[in-house]
C-alpha positions in Angstrom: 33.8 -7.1 -2.7 30.9 -6.1 -0.4 31.2 -3.0 1.7 31.2 -3.4 5.4 27.9 -2.6 7.2 29.1 0.6 8.7 26.9 2.6 11.0 24.8 5.2 9.0 24.7 8.8 9.9 21.7 9.7 12.1 18.6 11.1 10.4 18.7 14.3 12.3 22.4 14.9 11.7 21.7 16.1 8.1 23.6 19.1 6.7 21.4 19.1 3.6 17.9 19.4 5.1 17.6 22.7 3.4 17.4 20.9 0.0 14.1 19.5 1.1 12.5 22.9 0.7 11.1 22.3 -2.8 10.9 25.9 -4.0 13.2 27.9 -1.8 15.6 30.3 -3.5 18.6 28.7 -1.9 17.6 25.2 -3.0 16.6 26.2 -6.5 19.9 28.2 -6.9 21.7 24.9 -6.1 19.5 23.0 -8.6 20.3 25.6 -11.4 24.0 25.3 -10.7 23.9 21.5 -10.8 21.8 21.6 -14.0 24.2 23.9 -15.7 27.1 21.5 -15.0 25.1 18.4 -16.2 23.8 20.1 -19.3 27.3 21.3 -20.2 28.7 17.9 -19.7 26.1 15.7 -21.4 24.4 18.0 -23.9 27.9 19.2 -24.8 28.8 15.7 -25.9 29.0 15.4 -29.8 26.5 12.5 -29.7 23.8 14.4 -27.8 22.1 16.4 -30.5 21.5 13.4 -32.8 20.3 11.4 -29.8 17.9 14.1 -28.7 16.5 14.4 -32.2 16.1 10.7 -32.6 14.3 10.4 -29.2 12.0 13.3 -30.0 11.2 12.0 -33.4 10.2 8.6 -32.0 8.3 10.0 -29.1 6.2 12.2 -31.4 6.1 10.1 -34.5 2.8 10.4 -36.4 2.8 6.7 -37.0 2.9 5.8 -33.3 -0.1 3.7 -32.3 -3.1 5.7 -31.2 -4.2 3.5 -28.2 -7.9 4.1 -27.5 -11.0 2.8 -25.7 -14.4 2.4 -27.3 -17.4 4.0 -25.6 -20.8 4.2 -27.3 -19.6 3.9 -30.9 -16.5 6.1 -30.6 -12.8 5.4 -29.8 -11.2 8.0 -27.5 -7.5 8.8 -27.5 -5.0 11.3 -26.1 -2.4 12.2 -28.7 0.9 14.1 -28.7 3.3 14.9 -31.5 5.7 17.7 -32.5 2.8 20.0 -33.5 0.7 19.2 -30.4 3.3 19.3 -27.6 0.7 19.2 -24.8 -1.6 17.0 -26.7 -5.1 16.6 -28.2 -8.0 14.7 -26.6 -9.8 13.3 -29.6 -12.2 10.7 -30.9 -13.1 8.8 -34.0 -15.7 6.2 -34.9 -14.9 2.5 -34.3 -15.0 1.8 -38.0 -12.7 4.7 -38.7 -10.3 3.7 -35.9 -9.8 0.3 -37.5 -9.0 1.8 -40.9 -5.4 2.7 -42.0 -6.0 6.4 -41.6 -8.6 7.3 -39.0 -10.4 10.6 -39.2 -10.1 12.2 -35.8 -12.3 14.9 -34.2 -10.5 17.1 -31.7 -12.4 17.3 -28.4 -9.9 19.5 -26.6 -6.6 21.0 -27.7 -4.4 21.5 -24.7 -1.9 23.6 -26.5 -4.6 26.1 -27.4 -6.0 25.9 -23.8 -2.5 26.6 -22.5 -2.1 29.6 -24.8 -5.5 31.0 -23.8 -5.0 30.5 -20.0 -1.3 30.8 -19.6 -1.0 27.4 -17.9 0.6 24.3 -19.5 -2.3 22.0 -18.6 -1.5 18.3 -18.7 -4.5 16.0 -19.4 -5.2 13.5 -16.6 -8.4 11.8 -17.7 -12.2 12.3 -17.6 -15.0 10.6 -15.7 -18.0 10.3 -18.1 -21.7 10.4 -17.2 -23.8 7.3 -17.9 -25.7 6.6 -20.1 -24.8 8.9 -23.0 -21.2 9.6 -21.8 -21.1 13.2 -23.3 -20.8 15.1 -20.0 -17.6 14.5 -18.1 -15.6 15.6 -15.2 -12.3 16.5 -16.8 -9.1 16.5 -14.7 -5.9 18.3 -15.7 -2.6 19.1 -13.9 -1.0 22.6 -14.0 2.5 21.1 -13.9 2.3 17.4 -14.6 2.1 16.5 -10.9 -0.5 14.3 -9.2 -2.6 17.3 -8.1 -5.4 18.1 -10.7 -8.0 20.7 -11.3 -11.4 19.4 -12.2 -13.9 21.1 -14.6 -17.2 19.9 -16.0 -17.0 19.5 -19.8 -19.4 18.7 -22.6 -17.9 16.5 -25.4 -20.6 17.2 -28.0 -20.2 21.0 -27.7 -16.4 20.8 -27.1 -16.7 23.2 -24.2 -16.5 23.6 -20.5 -19.9 24.0 -18.8 -20.5 27.6 -17.8 -21.4 27.5 -14.1 -20.8 23.7 -14.0 -18.9 21.6 -11.5 -15.3 22.9 -10.9 -12.7 22.3 -8.2 -9.2 23.7 -7.7 -6.0 21.6 -8.1 -5.7 19.0 -5.4 -5.3 15.2 -5.0 -9.0 14.8 -4.7 -11.0 12.4 -6.9 -14.3 12.9 -8.7 -17.0 10.7 -10.2 -20.7 10.9 -11.2 -23.4 9.7 -8.9 -26.0 11.1 -11.3 -26.3 14.1 -13.6 -26.7 16.5 -10.8 -24.5 14.9 -8.1 -20.7 14.4 -8.0 -19.0 12.0 -5.7 -16.0 13.8 -4.2 -13.1 12.0 -2.6 -11.9 15.2 -0.9 -8.4 16.3 -0.2 -8.7 20.1 -0.2 -8.3 21.1 3.5 -5.9 19.5 6.0 -8.8 18.1 7.9 -9.9 16.2 4.7 -6.5 14.7 4.1 -4.8 11.6 5.4 -1.3 11.8 6.8 -0.1 10.9 3.3 -2.0 13.8 1.8 -4.6 11.8 0.0 -8.5 12.0 0.3 -9.9 11.1 3.7 -13.6 12.1 3.3 -16.1 11.2 0.7 -18.8 13.7 -0.1 -21.9 14.2 -2.3 -21.8 17.5 -4.1 -25.1 18.7 -5.5 -25.3 20.9 -8.6 -25.9 24.6 -7.8 -24.2 24.4 -4.4 -20.7 25.3 -3.4 -18.0 22.7 -3.0 -17.7 23.6 0.7 -21.4 22.7 1.1 -20.9 19.1 -0.1 -22.4 16.5 2.3 -19.9 14.0 3.9 -21.1 10.4 3.6 -18.0 8.4 4.6 -14.7 9.0 6.4 -11.4 7.1 6.9 -8.9 7.5 9.7 -6.1 10.1 9.5 -3.4 7.3 9.4 -5.1 5.5 6.5 -3.8 5.8 3.0 -6.9 7.2 1.3 -10.6 6.8 0.5 -12.1 6.3 -2.9 -15.6 5.8 -4.4 -17.2 4.7 -7.6 -20.4 3.5 -9.2 -20.4 0.0 -10.8 -23.1 -1.0 -13.3 -24.0 -4.6 -13.7 -26.9 -5.1 -16.0 -29.8 -3.3 -14.5 -28.2 -3.0 -11.1 -26.1 0.0 -10.0 -23.7 -0.3 -7.0 -22.0 2.5 -5.2 -18.8 1.2 -3.7 -16.8 3.1 -1.0 -13.2 2.0 -0.2 -11.2 2.8 3.0 -7.7 2.0 1.8 -5.6 1.2 4.9 -2.3 0.9 2.9 -1.2 -0.2 -0.5 -2.1 -3.8 0.2 -5.1 -3.6 2.6 -8.5 -2.0 2.4 -12.1 -2.2 3.6 -14.7 -2.2 0.9 -18.2 -0.9 1.6 -21.5 -0.8 -0.4 -23.7 2.2 0.1 -27.3 1.0 0.3 -30.4 2.9 -0.6 -31.1 3.4 3.1 -27.9 5.4 3.4 -26.1 2.5 5.3 -22.4 1.9 4.3 -22.2 -1.8 4.7 -18.8 -3.5 4.7 -18.2 -6.4 2.4 -17.1 -9.3 4.7 -13.9 -10.0 2.9 -10.3 -10.0 4.1 -8.3 -6.8 4.2 -5.9 -8.0 1.6 -8.5 -8.7 -1.1 -7.2 -7.9 -4.6 -8.3 -8.2 -8.3 -11.9 -7.3 -7.8 -14.7 -7.0 -10.4 -18.5 -7.1 -10.5 -20.0 -9.4 -13.2 -23.4 -11.0 -13.6 -24.4 -10.5 -9.9 -21.1 -12.0 -8.8 -18.4 -10.1 -6.8 -15.1 -11.5 -8.2 -12.0 -11.3 -6.0 -8.6 -12.6 -5.2 -6.6 -12.6 -2.0 -2.9 -11.9 -1.1 -2.9 -14.5 1.7 -4.9 -17.7 2.3 -8.5 -17.1 3.6 -11.2 -19.5 4.6 -14.6 -18.2 3.5 -17.7 -18.7 5.8 -18.8 -21.7 3.7 -15.4 -23.4 4.2 -14.0 -22.6 0.8 -10.2 -22.0 1.0 -9.2 -19.0 -1.1 -5.5 -19.0 -2.1 -3.2 -16.3 -3.5 -3.1 -16.2 -7.3 -6.6 -17.7 -7.5 -9.9 -16.0 -8.3 -13.1 -16.5 -6.5 -16.7 -15.1 -6.5 -19.7 -14.6 -4.3 -23.3 -13.8 -5.0 -23.3 -10.0 -4.5 -27.0 -9.6 -5.1 -27.8 -12.2 -2.5 -25.5 -10.5 0.0 -27.1 -7.1 -0.6 -30.6 -8.6 0.0 -29.8 -10.8 3.0 -26.5 -9.6 4.5 -25.2 -13.3 4.2 -22.1 -14.0 2.2 -23.4 -17.3 1.0 -21.5 -19.8 -1.2 -18.0 -18.8 -2.5 -17.1 -20.3 -5.9 -13.7 -21.0 -7.3 -13.3 -19.2 -10.7 -9.6 -19.9 -11.3 -7.3 -22.2 -9.4 -3.7 -21.0 -8.6 -0.8 -22.4 -10.7 2.9 -22.4 -10.2 4.5 -19.1 -11.4 1.2 -17.9 -12.8 -0.1 -14.6 -11.5 -3.1 -12.4 -12.2 -2.3 -9.0 -13.7 -5.7 -7.6 -14.2 -9.5 -8.0 -14.8 -11.8 -6.3 -17.3 -15.3 -6.9 -18.4 -17.6 -6.2 -21.3 -21.3 -6.5 -21.0 -21.3 -10.3 -21.4 -17.7 -11.5 -20.7 -15.1 -11.3 -18.0 -11.5 -11.1 -19.2 -8.6 -12.2 -17.0 -5.1 -11.1 -17.8 -2.4 -13.5 -16.6 1.4 -13.8 -16.5 2.8 -17.3 -16.9 6.5 -17.2 -16.1 6.5 -13.5 -17.1 4.7 -14.1 -20.4 1.2 -13.0 -21.1 -2.1 -14.7 -21.8 -5.7 -13.8 -21.4 -8.7 -16.0 -20.4 -12.3 -15.1 -21.0 -15.0 -16.1 -18.5 -18.7 -16.6 -19.0 -21.4 -17.2 -16.4 -24.4 -19.2 -17.4 -26.9 -21.2 -15.4 -25.2 -20.2 -12.2 -21.8 -21.6 -13.2 -18.5 -20.3 -14.5 -16.7 -21.4 -17.7 -13.2 -20.3 -18.8 -11.3 -20.5 -22.1 -8.2 -18.8 -23.5 -8.4 -16.0 -25.9 -6.5 -16.9 -29.1 -3.7 -14.3 -28.8 0.0 -14.7 -29.8 2.2 -16.6 -27.4 5.6 -15.8 -25.9 5.2 -12.1 -25.4 3.5 -9.5 -23.2 -0.2 -9.4 -23.7 -2.5 -6.9 -22.1 -6.1 -5.8 -22.2 -6.1 -2.4 -23.8 -9.8 -1.8 -23.3 -13.1 -3.6 -22.6 -16.4 -1.9 -23.4 -18.4 -2.2 -20.2 -21.7 -1.5 -21.9 -20.9 -3.3 -25.2 -19.0 -6.2 -26.7 -15.8 -4.6 -28.0 -12.4 -5.5 -26.4 -8.9 -4.9 -27.5 -5.5 -6.4 -26.6 -1.9 -5.3 -26.9 0.9 -7.5 -27.8 4.6 -6.8 -27.7 8.0 -8.2 -26.7 11.5 -6.8 -26.7 12.0 -7.2 -30.5 8.4 -7.1 -31.8 6.8 -3.7 -32.3 3.5 -3.2 -30.3 0.2 -4.1 -32.0 -3.4 -3.7 -31.1 -5.7 -6.7 -31.6 -9.4 -5.8 -31.8 -12.6 -7.7 -31.3 -16.2 -6.5 -31.7 -17.6 -9.8 -30.4 -16.2 -10.4 -26.9 -12.9 -11.9 -28.1 -14.3 -14.5 -30.4 -13.1 -12.8 -33.7 -9.7 -11.1 -33.5 -8.2 -8.6 -35.9 -4.9 -6.8 -35.7 -5.9 -3.2 -36.4 -2.8 -1.3 -35.4 0.9 -2.2 -35.7 3.7 0.2 -34.8 6.4 0.3 -37.5 9.8 -1.1 -36.6 11.9 1.6 -34.9 15.3 -0.3 -35.0 16.9 -3.2 -36.8 16.0 -6.2 -34.7 17.4 -8.7 -37.2 20.9 -9.1 -35.6 19.4 -9.2 -32.1 18.2 -12.0 -29.8 16.0 -12.0 -26.7 16.8 -14.6 -24.1 15.6 -15.5 -20.6 18.1 -16.7 -17.9 18.1 -17.2 -14.1 20.5 -16.1 -11.5 20.9 -17.7 -8.0 20.4 -15.1 -5.3 22.1 -15.1 -2.0 19.5 -17.3 -0.3 19.3 -19.7 -3.2 16.2 -18.3 -4.9 16.3 -18.4 -8.7 15.7 -15.0 -10.2 14.6 -14.8 -13.8 15.9 -12.0 -16.1 15.8 -11.1 -19.8 18.7 -10.2 -22.0 18.5 -8.5 -25.4 21.8 -8.4 -27.3 23.4 -9.1 -30.7 23.1 -12.7 -31.7 26.8 -12.9 -32.6 28.1 -11.2 -29.5 31.6 -12.6 -28.9 32.9 -10.3 -26.1 31.6 -8.2 -23.2 29.8 -5.0 -24.4 28.3 -2.0 -22.6 25.2 -3.3 -20.9 22.3 -1.6 -19.2 20.6 -3.5 -16.3 17.2 -2.3 -15.4 15.2 -3.2 -12.2 12.3 -2.1 -10.0 11.3 -4.7 -7.4 8.4 -3.2 -5.4 4.7 -2.7 -4.8 3.7 -5.9 -6.7 4.6 -4.1 -10.0 5.9 -6.6 -12.6 8.6 -5.8 -15.2 7.5 -7.3 -18.5 9.1 -7.6 -22.0 8.2 -4.6 -24.1 9.3 -2.9 -27.3 11.1 0.4 -26.9 12.1 2.2 -30.1 14.2 4.8 -28.3 16.2 2.1 -26.5 16.6 0.2 -29.7 18.0 3.1 -31.6 20.1 4.8 -29.0 21.4 1.7 -27.3 20.9 -1.7 -28.9 21.7 -0.6 -32.5 25.1 0.6 -31.2 26.0 -3.0 -30.3 25.1 -2.7 -26.6 23.0 -5.1 -24.5 20.0 -4.6 -22.3 19.0 -6.7 -19.3 15.8 -6.6 -17.3 15.7 -8.3 -13.9 12.5 -9.8 -12.4 13.6 -9.4 -8.8 11.5 -10.1 -5.6 9.4 -7.3 -4.5 7.8 -7.0 -7.9 4.6 -8.7 -9.1 6.0 -11.1 -11.7 4.8 -14.1 -9.7 2.0 -12.8 -7.5 1.8 -11.7 -3.9 4.3 -14.2 -2.5 7.1 -12.9 -4.8 6.3 -9.4 -3.6 6.1 -10.3 0.1 9.5 -12.0 -0.1 11.1 -8.5 -0.2 8.6 -6.6 1.9 9.7 -4.4 4.8 12.4 -6.2 6.8 13.0 -8.6 3.9 13.9 -5.8 1.5 17.5 -6.9 1.3 16.3 -10.0 -0.6 15.4 -7.8 -3.6 18.7 -5.9 -3.4 20.6 -9.3 -3.3 18.6 -10.5 -6.3 19.7 -7.5 -8.3 23.3 -8.0 -7.4 23.0 -11.7 -8.3 21.7 -10.9 -11.7 24.6 -8.4 -12.2 27.1 -11.1 -11.3 25.4 -13.6 -13.6 25.5 -11.2 -16.5 29.3 -10.8 -16.0 29.8 -14.6 -15.6 28.1 -15.2 -18.9 30.5 -12.8 -20.6 27.7 -10.4 -21.6 29.4 -7.5 -19.7 32.3 -6.8 -17.4 31.6 -5.1 -14.1 33.0 -1.9 -15.5 30.9 -2.1 -18.6 27.6 -2.8 -16.7 25.4 0.2 -16.0 22.2 0.1 -14.0 19.0 2.2 -14.1 15.9 2.5 -12.0 13.2 5.0 -11.2 11.1 5.7 -8.1 11.3 2.5 -6.0 13.8 1.4 -8.7 15.8 4.5 -7.9 16.0 3.2 -4.3 17.2 -0.1 -5.8 20.0 1.5 -7.8 20.9 3.8 -4.9 21.3 0.8 -2.6 23.2 -1.0 -5.3 25.6 1.9 -5.6 26.3 2.0 -1.9 26.4 -1.7 -1.2 28.2 -3.0 -4.4 30.0 -0.1 -6.2 32.5 -2.7 -7.5 29.7 -4.4 -9.6 28.9 -1.5 -11.8 30.5 1.0 -14.2 27.7 3.5 -14.2 24.5 4.2 -12.1 21.4 6.1 -13.1 19.0 7.0 -10.2 15.7 8.5 -11.3 13.0 10.2 -9.2 14.2 8.1 -6.3 13.6 7.4 -2.6 17.0 7.5 -1.0 16.7 8.8 2.6 14.7 6.0 4.1 15.0 7.4 7.6 13.1 10.6 6.6 11.0 9.4 3.7 7.7 9.5 5.8 8.4 13.2 6.5 8.4 14.0 2.8 4.8 13.8 1.5 3.3 11.5 0.5 6.0 9.2 1.9 3.8 8.0 4.8 1.6 6.1 2.2 4.4 3.6 1.6 4.9 2.3 5.2 3.2 -1.0 4.3 6.0 -1.5 1.7 9.1 -0.3 3.6 8.2 0.1 7.3 8.0 3.0 9.7 11.3 4.7 10.6 9.8 6.0 13.8 9.6 2.5 15.1 12.9 1.2 16.4 12.6 -2.3 14.9 11.7 -0.8 11.4 14.4 1.8 11.7 16.9 -0.9 12.3 16.4 -2.5 8.9 15.9 0.8 7.1 19.1 2.1 8.6 20.9 -1.0 7.3 20.4 -0.1 3.7 19.2 3.5 3.4 21.5 4.8 0.7 21.7 8.4 1.8 23.2 7.5 5.2 25.7 5.0 3.6 27.6 7.4 1.4 31.3 7.2 2.4 34.5 9.0 1.6 37.3 7.0 0.0 35.1 4.6 -1.9 35.6 4.1 -5.6 32.0 4.8 -6.7 31.2 4.6 -10.4 29.9 7.6 -12.3 26.4 8.5 -11.0 23.5 10.5 -12.7 20.6 11.5 -10.4 17.4 12.9 -11.9 14.2 14.3 -10.4 11.5 17.0 -11.0 10.6 20.1 -9.0 7.0 19.3 -9.8 7.2 15.7 -8.5 4.5 15.5 -5.8 4.8 11.8 -5.4 8.5 11.2 -4.6 9.9 14.4 -3.2 12.9 15.8 -5.1 14.7 16.3 -1.8 15.8 12.6 -2.0 17.8 13.0 -5.2 19.1 16.5 -4.3 20.4 15.4 -0.9 22.1 12.3 -2.3 23.9 14.3 -5.0 25.0 16.8 -2.5 26.3 14.2 -0.1 28.2 12.3 -2.8 29.8 15.4 -4.0 30.7 16.5 -0.5 32.3 13.1 0.1 34.6 13.8 -2.9 32.8 11.8 -5.6 33.3 14.2 -8.4 31.7 11.9 -11.0 28.3 12.7 -9.6 25.9 14.5 -12.0 22.4 15.8 -11.0 19.6 17.1 -13.2 16.2 18.4 -12.1 13.4 19.1 -14.5 11.1 21.9 -13.5 7.8 20.3 -14.7 6.4 16.9 -15.6 5.8 15.4 -12.2 6.8 11.9 -11.1 6.2 10.3 -14.5 7.5 13.0 -16.7 4.1 13.9 -18.2 3.5 16.8 -20.5 5.7 18.2 -23.2 7.8 15.5 -24.9 10.8 17.8 -25.6 12.2 17.9 -22.0 11.5 14.1 -21.8 13.5 13.5 -25.0 16.3 15.7 -23.8 16.6 13.9 -20.5 16.4 10.5 -22.3 19.2 11.5 -24.6 21.4 12.7 -21.7 21.0 9.4 -20.0 22.1 7.4 -23.0 25.0 9.7 -23.6 26.0 9.3 -19.9 25.9 5.5 -20.2 27.8 5.3 -23.4 30.5 7.6 -22.1 30.9 5.8 -18.8 30.7 2.2 -20.2 32.3 2.2 -23.6 35.9 2.8 -22.6 35.8 -0.2 -20.2 33.9 -2.8 -22.3 
């Protein structure tokens, strides 16, 4: 059945607004009581301890692949294991990296730093100074959230620079202009922030001066999403790009000229997939655009213009076609070495990589000889060298790293993760389900080859922000779910990026229901194929995927036997009031506008919780430190479900780790184990 479209509760008629206060005593008391119930229920299960130990062992295994990027003869990697809970930033030589047992040098031990300073710092990356790459601006989060502190660090001496550049935790960004000047995308004071809480002002910060004295050189509007800046090197040329990001899918790009002029590149707002290579500015578009020379640029294609000519003359000149669009082929990323441009593609949700050269004023493309029928990605490309590496995986094949020192000509598999589960009895298949409007929605199924009857099945989805869901090996899922005879399903619903911009736009704003209908169609198709019954089918999704599973719960409770809702958006009538929710209005719409509020009200899960409905068991999870999707969404949804009499609602809130659960692996392993215990308990009795 489908629930009637009842009128949702008004956004301002909300008895649980107090749960939006992230750290109030009242809200945290509620969180602690909820956590105690959930821990007692799930960690008290006889299967929990072994599941936790398995998850932690796999997350921290010493034979996990050390994924790294080569810079100036070294491969850099961030590593966590049981001994190094917060992790090591380390490096080794390229030759050593490719050996069976690399010899690593520790650059910074974050567990030692935490012990010294009393803060559990989480490494967030480093911007290195050209051309020797030893000095860097190191970013680290005090709680795993998106706000980071920045400190200048010297790799050779393994130390922070006394009196060097340093900035307090914020959502600001930092990069080098030169050895004595830092480009700051500032978000310290309210006046420097957009409405979403991201940087609004770009400044130049000179060594020896205070951060407050940095010189503003570029500003965006308050209602914009953010600004950003970065230096691009192309041979002997150096370009400083400034970006005014209007929303997730639109931006204005500027080049800062030696004169101090910020000149806007004359490209459409929805330009995507950009790169600078051999004096060419490479770009794609999300919607058709006719260039000044008459060239028609289409979504899922790649095009280029002569950047050096434009800088000199201000004229865009000839636009060349680098890659023609093709049916169900989409671009997933660009990367460059010194002499080659690499294009990562998805062809019907399977990966491939093309390599481009530019000689005598013309482009040439050829495929890189990588394995077929899996997920292929570009792990790194050495901008000032010729090394490049690729990752390969699928649902049943452990991840591997394929390395080249000669721009992809000669390939060598240098790292392979050991098998984490017995894949011999399993099969991976791709099916399609017909959605409500007739669109065919692809999805993957991993299950036992000899399956004869419905089994407990986990259906996972996302469907937003042009993000694709691709096949990938997951040892924890294999051990804790598939080896028990259960099945796993991954849905490629509209709103995601599996088939380029059009696939995303088909579930944008007022079309959002299409993605929800797609997910329901996959659920029905899984049942019709006999893989699961409705009561043995569980669903899981995080962030935007948490919105998906929240809507699925309230619109189609009859289709599922268990629902996991992770770090979710759920109150879509107030999401813009919970920072940085305003940044997503290009995706969902603006609830302050009557037209947008109408479609948001039609599906917003929080307002559609009802009494007397037979909801399946629900587990909601979030993090107090999540500064991307506010924990108030999950808190309020759990409270409303429980108030409406749905006793099979569990809630768990981690106190650190941010939106992506970064930092110590132990709480991540505990939460993972609880989720699989929850699913097994809810779905096994009904399979």
